KEBAKE-668749 format. One line per 4 residues: number of its first residue (from 0); for each residue x negated, y, z of N, C-alpha, C, CB. Coordinates in steps of 0.05 Angstrom, whole numbers, always signed. Each point is the difference from the previous one (the first is absolute). Glycine has a CB too. Example, Ala and Ser with C-alpha at 12.3 -4.5 7.8 and 13.67 -1.06 7.14 Angstrom:
<nodes>
0 = -264 -114 +156 +18 +24 +0 -18 +24 +0 +38 -23 +25; -31 +44 -39 -16 +24 +1 +15 +22 +14 -24 -13 -43;
</nodes>
This chain:
<nodes>
0 = +3766 -324 +892 -17 +1 -22 -34 +11 +4 +49 +7 -23; -43 +15 +40 -27 +11 +4 -18 -22 +17 +20 +51 +0; -6 -64 +19 -14 -17 +13 -11 -23 -15 +25 +16 +36; -12 -28 -50 -6 -20 -22 -23 +7 -11 +43 -10 -10;
4 = -48 +36 -4 -19 +8 -19 -23 +4 +21 +33 +23 -39; -28 -10 +60 -23 +3 +16 -15 -25 +13 +23 +42 +6; -6 -60 -6 -9 -29 +8 -14 -14 -25 +40 -4 +36; -33 +11 -58 -9 -11 -24 -28 +13 -5 +49 -7 -19;
8 = -48 +28 +23 -30 +18 -7 -19 -14 +21 +20 +54 -15; -10 -57 +36 -23 -14 +22 -6 -27 -6 +16 +25 +35; +1 -40 -40 +0 -31 -6 -9 -11 -23 +32 +1 +23; -19 +14 -45 +2 -16 -28 -25 +11 -16 +56 -5 -3;
12 = -66 +32 +4 -18 +14 -18 -25 -10 +13 +27 +45 -15; -49 -45 -10 -28 -3 +11 -10 +26 +14 -11 -33 -37; -7 +30 +55 -13 +25 +13 +0 +21 -18 -28 -26 +28; +15 +22 -53 -8 +22 -18 +26 +10 -10 -46 -20 -15;
16 = +63 +4 +6 +27 +11 -9 +14 +16 +15 +3 -35 -20; -1 +24 +49 +7 +16 +22 -9 +27 +2 +2 -37 +18; -31 +41 -14 -14 +25 -5 +8 +16 -19 -32 -19 +15; +33 +8 -44 +5 +19 -20 +30 +9 +3 -35 -22 -30;
20 = +53 +4 +34 +28 +7 +5 +7 +23 +18 +5 -45 -9; -15 +38 +35 +3 +17 +19 -9 +31 -5 -5 -43 +26; -20 +42 -34 -12 +29 -7 +16 +9 -23 -49 -8 +16; +57 -3 -34 +17 +12 -24 +26 +8 +6 -23 -26 -28;
24 = +37 +5 +41 +30 +9 +5 +4 +19 +27 +15 -45 -24; -29 +33 +45 +4 +12 +23 -13 +23 +8 +8 -39 +8; -36 +39 -17 -19 +23 +5 +4 +17 -26 -38 -27 +30; +51 +21 -47 +1 +18 -23 -25 +8 -13 +38 +14 +20;
28 = -58 -32 -23 -24 +5 -16 -3 -7 -26 -16 -5 +37; +3 +16 -50 -1 -4 -29 -22 -25 -8 +14 +55 -6; -8 -66 -11 -17 -27 -9 -32 +5 -3 +44 -17 -30; -52 +46 +21 -28 +4 +2 -11 +3 +24 +3 +17 -37;
32 = +13 -2 +56 -13 +2 +25 -1 -27 +17 +14 +49 -1; +8 -68 -1 -1 -25 +11 -23 -14 -10 +47 +0 +5; -51 -1 -30 -26 -12 -15 -25 +9 +16 +23 +2 -49; -23 +24 +50 -30 +12 +11 +4 -10 +26 -10 +46 -27;
36 = +23 -44 +50 +4 -8 +23 -6 -31 +8 +29 +38 -4; -19 -53 -16 -9 -31 +2 -20 -13 -16 +41 -3 +11; -53 +24 -24 -22 -6 -17 +9 -20 -23 -32 +9 +39; +52 -4 -51 +12 -17 -21 +7 +19 -25 +21 -35 +36;
40 = -20 +21 -63 +4 +20 -21 +35 +1 +2 -50 -11 -36; +53 +33 +23 +32 +7 +0 +16 -19 -14 -9 +47 +2; -2 -64 -22 +15 -22 -11 +8 -22 +21 -24 +11 -44; +6 -17 +61 -1 -21 +18 +25 +9 +24 -58 -13 -12;
44 = +55 +35 +15 +23 +10 +19 +23 +1 -10 -27 +23 +21; +31 -17 -45 +25 -2 -19 +9 -32 +2 -17 +41 -35; +3 -60 +29 +5 -30 +3 +10 -5 +27 -37 -11 -32; +23 +20 +54 +6 -11 +26 +27 +12 +7 -50 -7 +13;
48 = +56 +29 -22 +26 +17 +5 +24 -18 -14 -27 +52 +0; +22 -52 -26 +16 -18 -20 +8 -27 +13 -26 +20 -41; +4 -35 +46 +6 -26 +14 +15 +0 +23 -38 -13 -15; +33 +31 +34 +13 +6 +24 +29 +5 -5 -41 +18 +18;
52 = +49 -4 -29 +22 +14 -9 +20 -23 -14 -29 +47 -5; +15 -64 -10 +15 -18 -13 +7 -25 +22 -24 +15 -48; +4 -18 +68 +10 -21 +23 +26 +9 +15 -51 -13 +10; +45 +45 -1 +24 +10 +15 +26 +1 -17 -32 +28 +29;
56 = +30 -24 -53 +26 -1 -15 +7 -29 -1 -10 +40 -28; -5 -55 +27 +15 -31 +3 +10 -5 +23 -28 -20 -26; +17 +26 +51 +6 -6 +22 +28 +16 +8 -52 -12 +8; +51 +37 -19 +27 +15 +3 +24 -8 -15 -28 +33 +7;
60 = +22 -51 -26 +21 -6 -17 +14 -27 +12 -25 +23 -43; +17 -35 +66 +6 -18 +20 +21 +13 +15 -44 -21 +0; +46 +48 +6 +16 +16 +20 +18 +13 -13 -32 +6 +29;
</nodes>
Protein backbone atom coordinates (compact mmCIF):
# COMPACT_ATOMS: atom_id res chain seq x y z
CA UNK A 1 0.00 0.00 0.00
CA UNK A 2 2.86 2.39 0.76
CA UNK A 3 4.30 1.76 -2.68
CA UNK A 4 0.93 2.40 -4.31
CA UNK A 5 0.47 5.68 -2.47
CA UNK A 6 4.03 6.74 -3.17
CA UNK A 7 3.53 6.09 -6.88
CA UNK A 8 0.17 7.86 -6.82
CA UNK A 9 1.71 10.93 -5.18
CA UNK A 10 4.35 11.08 -7.91
CA UNK A 11 2.11 10.29 -10.88
CA UNK A 12 -1.47 11.31 -10.12
CA UNK A 13 -1.21 14.61 -8.23
CA UNK A 14 -0.52 17.94 -9.86
CA UNK A 15 2.88 19.42 -9.05
CA UNK A 16 1.34 21.94 -6.65
CA UNK A 17 -0.79 19.31 -4.93
CA UNK A 18 2.28 17.11 -4.59
CA UNK A 19 4.30 19.92 -3.06
CA UNK A 20 1.60 20.80 -0.54
CA UNK A 21 0.81 17.19 0.42
CA UNK A 22 4.46 16.26 0.86
CA UNK A 23 5.25 19.36 2.89
CA UNK A 24 2.17 18.87 5.08
CA UNK A 25 2.25 15.11 5.70
CA UNK A 26 5.90 14.12 5.20
CA UNK A 27 7.69 17.27 6.37
CA UNK A 28 5.08 17.98 9.11
CA UNK A 29 4.83 21.66 8.19
CA UNK A 30 1.83 23.76 9.11
CA UNK A 31 -0.34 25.29 6.40
CA UNK A 32 0.72 28.89 7.13
CA UNK A 33 4.38 27.88 6.80
CA UNK A 34 3.70 26.11 3.50
CA UNK A 35 1.76 29.13 2.26
CA UNK A 36 4.64 31.43 3.12
CA UNK A 37 7.26 29.21 1.46
CA UNK A 38 5.22 28.79 -1.73
CA UNK A 39 3.90 32.38 -1.80
CA UNK A 40 0.29 31.19 -1.65
CA UNK A 41 -2.62 31.95 0.62
CA UNK A 42 -3.42 29.51 3.41
CA UNK A 43 -6.79 28.74 1.82
CA UNK A 44 -5.09 27.85 -1.47
CA UNK A 45 -2.74 25.48 0.33
CA UNK A 46 -5.72 23.93 2.09
CA UNK A 47 -7.55 23.41 -1.21
CA UNK A 48 -4.50 21.77 -2.79
CA UNK A 49 -4.07 19.43 0.16
CA UNK A 50 -7.77 18.50 0.24
CA UNK A 51 -7.85 17.86 -3.51
CA UNK A 52 -4.69 15.76 -3.33
CA UNK A 53 -5.95 13.71 -0.41
CA UNK A 54 -9.27 13.15 -2.19
CA UNK A 55 -7.43 11.77 -5.24
CA UNK A 56 -5.25 9.55 -3.07
CA UNK A 57 -8.26 8.19 -1.18
CA UNK A 58 -9.98 7.33 -4.46
CA UNK A 59 -6.87 5.49 -5.63
CA UNK A 60 -6.48 3.69 -2.28
CA UNK A 61 -10.09 2.47 -2.47
CA UNK A 62 -9.12 0.29 -5.44
CA UNK A 63 -6.54 -1.58 -3.35
